[in-house]
C-alpha positions in Angstrom: 30.3 23.8 -39.1 28.6 26.6 -37.2 29.2 26.9 -33.5 29.4 24.1 -30.9 32.5 22.2 -29.8 35.0 23.7 -32.2 37.8 21.4 -31.2 35.6 18.3 -31.9 34.7 19.1 -35.6 38.3 20.0 -36.2 39.3 16.6 -34.9 37.2 15.0 -37.6 39.0 17.0 -40.3 42.4 16.1 -38.7 41.5 12.5 -38.9 40.7 12.8 -42.6 43.9 14.8 -43.3 46.0 12.1 -41.5 44.9 9.6 -44.1 45.1 11.8 -47.2 48.2 13.9 -46.5 49.1 17.0 -44.5 49.3 20.7 -45.2 47.2 23.5 -46.5 47.4 22.4 -50.1 46.1 19.0 -49.3 43.3 20.4 -47.2 42.2 22.6 -50.1 42.3 19.7 -52.4 40.0 17.8 -50.2 37.4 20.5 -49.9 37.4 21.4 -53.7 37.9 17.9 -55.1 36.7 17.8 -58.7 33.6 15.7 -59.6 34.0 12.1 -60.4 36.1 11.2 -63.4 33.1 9.4 -65.0 31.3 12.7 -65.2 34.0 15.3 -66.1 37.1 15.5 -68.2 38.8 17.7 -65.7 41.8 16.2 -64.0 42.3 16.3 -60.3 45.6 16.7 -58.5 46.8 13.4 -56.9 47.4 13.3 -53.2 50.0 11.2 -51.5 48.6 8.5 -49.2 50.8 8.1 -46.1 51.0 4.4 -45.1 51.1 4.1 -41.4 52.9 1.0 -40.0 52.0 -0.7 -36.7 54.4 -1.5 -34.0 55.8 -5.1 -33.8 54.0 -7.4 -31.5 55.6 -8.0 -28.1 56.3 -11.5 -27.0 54.1 -12.4 -24.0 53.7 -15.4 -21.7 50.9 -17.7 -22.8 47.6 -17.3 -21.0 46.9 -19.8 -18.3 43.3 -19.8 -19.2 41.7 -19.1 -22.6 39.9 -15.8 -22.8 36.2 -15.8 -23.3 35.1 -14.6 -26.7 33.0 -11.4 -26.2 29.4 -11.4 -27.4 29.2 -9.8 -30.8 27.6 -6.4 -30.8 26.6 -6.4 -34.4 24.6 -8.8 -36.6 24.8 -8.6 -40.3 21.6 -9.0 -42.3 23.1 -12.0 -44.2 23.0 -13.9 -40.8 19.3 -13.5 -40.7 17.1 -16.5 -39.8 13.4 -16.8 -40.3 11.4 -16.8 -37.1 7.6 -17.0 -37.0 7.3 -15.8 -40.6 9.6 -12.9 -40.1 13.2 -12.3 -41.2 15.6 -9.4 -40.6 15.3 -6.4 -42.9 18.3 -5.3 -45.0 17.0 -1.7 -44.6 16.3 -1.4 -40.8 17.7 -4.5 -39.1 14.3 -5.1 -37.7 12.2 -8.3 -38.1 9.9 -8.0 -41.1 7.4 -10.3 -42.8 9.4 -12.7 -45.0 7.5 -11.8 -48.2 8.5 -8.1 -47.8 12.0 -8.5 -46.5 13.1 -11.0 -49.1 11.7 -8.8 -52.0 13.9 -6.2 -53.6 12.9 -2.8 -52.3 11.5 0.1 -54.3 13.9 3.2 -54.5 11.6 6.0 -55.6 12.4 9.6 -56.3 10.3 12.1 -54.4 9.8 15.9 -54.6 10.5 18.1 -51.6 8.9 21.2 -53.1 6.4 22.8 -50.7 3.7 22.6 -53.4 4.1 18.8 -53.5 3.6 18.2 -49.7 2.7 15.8 -48.2 5.1 13.1 -49.3 3.0 10.0 -49.9 4.6 6.7 -48.7 7.7 8.3 -47.2 6.8 7.2 -43.7 7.3 3.6 -44.9 10.8 4.2 -46.1 13.5 2.2 -44.2 16.2 4.5 -45.7 15.9 8.0 -47.2 18.6 9.8 -49.2 18.4 13.6 -49.4 20.7 15.4 -51.7 20.9 18.6 -53.8 19.8 18.3 -57.4 20.1 21.7 -59.0 21.0 25.1 -57.6 19.8 25.1 -54.0 17.0 22.6 -54.6 17.2 19.1 -53.1 15.2 15.9 -53.5 14.6 12.6 -51.7 15.0 9.0 -52.7 12.9 6.8 -50.4 13.8 3.1 -50.2 10.7 1.1 -49.3 10.1 -2.6 -48.8 6.6 -2.3 -47.2 4.4 -0.6 -49.8 1.9 -3.4 -50.6 -1.2 -1.4 -49.6 -0.2 2.0 -51.0 -2.2 3.4 -53.9 -0.3 6.7 -53.9 3.4 7.1 -53.6 5.2 10.3 -54.4 5.0 12.8 -55.9 7.6 11.2 -58.2 10.4 13.3 -59.7 13.3 12.8 -62.0 16.6 10.9 -61.7 20.1 12.3 -61.1 23.3 10.3 -61.7 24.3 9.8 -58.0 20.8 8.4 -57.1 21.5 5.5 -59.4 24.5 4.6 -57.3 22.5 4.9 -54.1 19.8 2.6 -55.4 22.3 0.1 -56.6 23.8 -0.1 -53.1 20.5 -1.6 -51.8 19.8 -3.7 -54.9 16.6 -1.8 -55.3 14.3 -1.3 -58.3 14.6 2.4 -59.1 11.5 4.4 -59.9 11.7 7.9 -61.4 9.7 10.2 -63.6 12.3 11.2 -66.2 15.9 12.1 -65.7 18.5 14.8 -66.4 20.5 14.5 -69.6 23.6 13.7 -67.6 21.9 10.9 -65.7 20.4 9.1 -68.7 23.5 7.0 -69.7 23.6 5.6 -66.2 20.1 4.1 -66.2 21.4 1.1 -68.2 23.1 0.0 -65.0 20.0 -0.5 -62.9 16.5 -2.0 -63.2 14.4 1.1 -63.4 10.9 2.2 -64.2 10.8 5.5 -66.1 7.7 7.6 -66.0 8.2 9.4 -69.3 9.4 6.5 -71.5 8.3 3.0 -72.3 5.6 1.8 -70.0 5.5 4.8 -67.7 1.8 5.1 -67.9 1.5 1.6 -66.4 3.4 2.5 -63.2 2.4 6.1 -62.8 -0.6 8.4 -62.9 -1.5 12.1 -62.6 -3.6 13.3 -59.7 -6.1 16.1 -60.0 -5.4 17.7 -56.7 -1.9 19.0 -57.6 -0.4 20.9 -60.5 2.3 19.5 -62.8 5.1 18.6 -62.2 4.0 17.8 -58.6 1.1 15.5 -59.5 2.8 12.3 -60.7 2.3 9.3 -58.4 3.0 5.6 -58.3 1.0 2.8 -56.7 1.9 -0.7 -55.5 -0.3 -2.3 -58.2 1.1 -0.1 -60.9 4.7 -0.7 -59.9 4.2 -4.5 -59.7 2.5 -4.6 -63.1 5.4 -2.6 -64.6 8.0 -4.9 -62.9 6.3 -7.9 -64.5 6.1 -6.4 -67.9 9.8 -5.4 -67.8 10.8 -8.8 -66.6 12.7 -7.7 -63.5 13.4 -10.2 -60.8 12.2 -9.3 -57.3 14.5 -11.7 -55.6 17.8 -10.6 -54.1 20.7 -12.3 -55.9 22.7 -14.8 -53.8 25.7 -12.4 -54.0 23.8 -9.6 -52.1 24.9 -9.4 -48.5 23.1 -6.3 -47.3 24.4 -2.8 -46.6 24.5 -1.7 -43.0 25.6 -3.5 -39.8 22.9 -3.3 -37.1 23.1 -3.8 -33.3 21.9 -7.1 -31.9 18.3 -7.5 -30.7 17.6 -5.9 -27.4 20.7 -3.7 -27.4 21.2 0.0 -28.2 24.2 1.9 -29.6 25.1 4.8 -27.3 28.1 6.4 -29.0 31.3 6.7 -27.0 33.7 9.6 -27.4 30.8 11.6 -28.8 29.0 14.9 -28.3 25.4 15.7 -27.6 23.2 16.0 -30.8 19.7 17.1 -29.8 19.2 19.3 -32.9 21.0 18.7 -36.1 20.9 20.9 -39.2 22.2 19.6 -42.6 22.3 23.2 -43.9 20.1 22.8 -47.1 19.1 26.3 -48.1 15.9 25.5 -50.0 13.7 23.7 -47.4 15.8 24.5 -44.3 15.3 21.1 -42.7 16.5 20.0 -39.2 16.0 17.1 -36.9 15.2 17.2 -33.1 15.9 14.3 -30.8 13.0 13.2 -28.6 14.2 11.4 -25.4 10.8 9.8 -24.9 10.7 7.8 -28.1 14.4 7.8 -28.8 13.8 9.1 -32.3 14.7 12.2 -34.4 11.7 14.2 -35.5 12.1 16.0 -38.8 11.1 19.6 -39.5 11.3 21.7 -42.7 9.8 24.9 -44.1 9.4 26.1 -40.5 7.1 23.3 -39.4 6.8 19.6 -38.7 7.7 17.5 -41.8 4.6 15.3 -42.3 4.3 12.4 -44.6 0.9 11.0 -45.7 0.9 8.8 -42.5 2.0 11.4 -40.0 5.2 13.2 -38.8 8.5 11.8 -40.1 10.8 10.2 -37.5 14.1 8.2 -37.9 16.5 6.4 -35.6 19.7 7.1 -37.4 21.1 10.1 -39.3 24.2 10.2 -41.4 25.8 13.4 -42.7 27.9 12.3 -45.7 30.0 15.1 -47.1 30.9 14.8 -50.8 33.0 16.8 -53.2 30.5 18.6 -55.5 30.4 20.9 -58.5 28.1 21.7 -61.4 27.9 20.4 -64.9 29.3 23.1 -67.1 26.9 26.0 -68.0 24.1 24.4 -65.9 22.7 24.5 -62.4 22.7 20.7 -62.3 24.7 19.3 -59.4 27.6 16.9 -60.1 28.3 15.1 -56.8 31.2 12.7 -56.3 29.9 9.8 -54.3 33.0 7.7 -54.9 35.9 9.7 -53.6 35.6 9.1 -49.9 35.3 12.0 -47.5 34.1 12.5 -43.9 30.8 12.9 -42.1 28.9 12.3 -38.9 26.8 9.5 -37.4 24.0 10.6 -35.2 21.8 8.5 -33.0 20.3 8.5 -29.5 21.1 12.2 -29.0 24.8 11.8 -29.6 27.1 12.2 -32.7 30.6 11.0 -33.7 32.8 11.9 -36.7 33.1 9.3 -39.4 34.9 8.7 -42.7 33.3 6.9 -45.6 34.6 4.8 -48.5 32.7 3.3 -51.4 33.3 -0.4 -52.3 33.8 0.0 -56.1 31.6 1.8 -58.7 28.4 0.1 -57.7 29.4 -1.3 -54.3 28.3 -0.4 -50.9 29.4 2.8 -49.0 31.0 1.9 -45.7 31.1 4.3 -42.7 34.0 4.1 -40.2 34.7 5.6 -36.8 38.0 7.2 -35.7 39.5 3.7 -35.3 38.5 2.7 -38.8 35.9 0.2 -37.4 32.7 0.0 -39.4 29.9 1.8 -37.7 27.1 -0.2 -36.2 23.6 1.3 -36.6 20.8 1.1 -34.2 17.8 -0.8 -35.5 15.3 1.4 -37.2 15.0 3.9 -40.1 18.0 5.9 -41.4 18.1 9.3 -43.1 21.3 10.0 -45.2 22.0 13.7 -45.9 24.4 14.1 -48.8 26.1 17.5 -48.2 28.6 19.2 -50.5 31.9 19.7 -48.7 31.7 23.4 -49.5 28.6 23.6 -47.4 30.3 22.1 -44.3 30.1 25.4 -42.4 26.3 25.5 -42.9 25.7 22.4 -40.9 25.0 22.5 -37.2 25.0 20.1 -34.3 23.5 21.4 -31.0 23.6 20.1 -27.5 20.5 19.5 -25.3 20.4 23.0 -23.7 21.3 25.1 -26.7 
């Protein structure tokens, strides 16, 4: 990481190393961890996990009066109750119309090429994933539950393997316009709408104001027609319990043991994006290509940012990225002008990714939109977190 509070970023790395083992060899293994076993035949060196034991409990005198249970700070989406036709969103933790919040969301691939701007529909996304796809190019996956009145969403681009896993975490219906050779076998594991196969022409269309490949778009009507023809259910299964923990209504998470984070830079070389915290609205405003990042409905803002570092490589003889989203690494949680280090762990192949603070307590997000930056561990030193006056 460039600059700022050098002792603090190192503390995050020390926290990770304390879990995975000590010494130079272990640190190098973490940074250069091979891609997931599902996508490569290369073997990775095993690391020894040190099991830490806790001290025995001390015997104490019984309390004369029972302690009052503290009010819970977080509310999980599965505890949601309908109030006046609204229910809590799995994506943002906010109250949303029941019809939209109880419908499986659309996870749709979007281009971030300058020629494709603006991104249509991205302002509606409750969660956005941004990750490298090939060489230095990166791409978005916008997860949207409120898209009923949109007749243009995109431009829509092709699938990569790890985006299948991200979409599955939210039980979303995955929309993409083609896929890499390496990703194609994984599409069997998700309800998906492919623009170049099957009923692609039902869900997608080509606009006349952009050149291919930047002119493929979806619409609500087209997506809904394709879902019906493919026979996909739009109801969440009873087993689905949501993804994030959100703070209770009327409260705000102001991170303790944190540092200022008024400008944060994920370090992507292609579009050079960054986020700037605005104290007036409490949101992070996104910039890229040297200007405000605008969607079709205005400047893009989010409440929460997650930097998720992942071991990364390339498929042999190609520029296609192979990113390990299962291995567990470290990162940062950023909100309300502050940042803390985190570690992350994935709950099984297609389970949810959980984010933990230094005490291994699951992080509670502020209600609102979240932007997840997937960053190769090798690019750690390209990311930046600036204080207010820097």
